[in-house]
N, C-alpha and C positions, 0 to 999 in steps of 0.2 A: 495536450492530448496524450493519453497513455498508448504508447506502442513499445515494442521491444527495445529500441534504441533509447527512447526517453527513460524507460524504467532502468536500463543498465546505467545510463549516465547519472540518474538520480542516486542510485545505489553507490556508484563510484564516488560521487560527491559526498555522500554520507560517510563513507569510509575515510575519505580525505579529512573531513571535519573531525571525525573521531581520532584520527592519528594526531591531529593538532590539539586534542582535548577541547574542542569547541562543541560542547554538548548542545548548546542552544541551536546552532546551525544544523547539527546532525538531526536533532528532533524536528526542526522545521522542514528539513528535506524529507523525512519520513512522513510527516503530516501531509505534504503535497501529494505523495503517492496515494494516500487514502485508499488502501486496498479494500477497506470495508465496503465501499460502494460496489466493488466487483463481486462481493460475496453474497449479495442480497438480490433475489429476483426482482425484476421491475415489471410493471404492467406494460403490455405491448400496445402502443398507441394506434397501431394499424388495425386492431381488432375492435371495432366500435360496438358491435352487438354482443360479443362474447368476452367474458373476462379471461384473458390469457396472459400468461407471464412468460418472460424470456429471461434467460440467465446471461447477464452482461459479460460473464467470464468465458462464455462459450467460444468466442472468437480467439481467445488466447489459450484455450485448453483449460477446462475447469480444474482438473487435478493440479496442473501447474500453477494456476492462480492461487489455489488454496495453499499449496506448499510455500509459494513465495510470500503470500500473506502471513502465514505462520512465522516465517523467518523475520519478516518486517516487524510483526508484533513482538516477537522475542527480543529483537534489537531495541525496539522502542521501550519496552519494559526495562531492559538493562540500562538504557540511558536515564530513564526516570529514577531508577533505583540508585545509580551512581550519583545523580544530581542530588537526591535527597540525603545521601550519605555525606556529600561534600558540604552541604548546608549547615 
């Protein structure tokens, strides 16, 4: 489950993997975070008759989730780029 401590721990693990040049594990750690799912509204299952959507990032602070997601995507892209250059 994503909570602040789990996110922080995952990011710390990612940094540790990057420091050891373990791009595969760093990439896997970022995939586990999957911030994309927090960036997309989902249908509210409690609203049977009306179609209503909720923002899953709301509990974490929408702006903060988007900012963190942007950083994760930038890091993920850099890892993929570094990996393709090494190949």
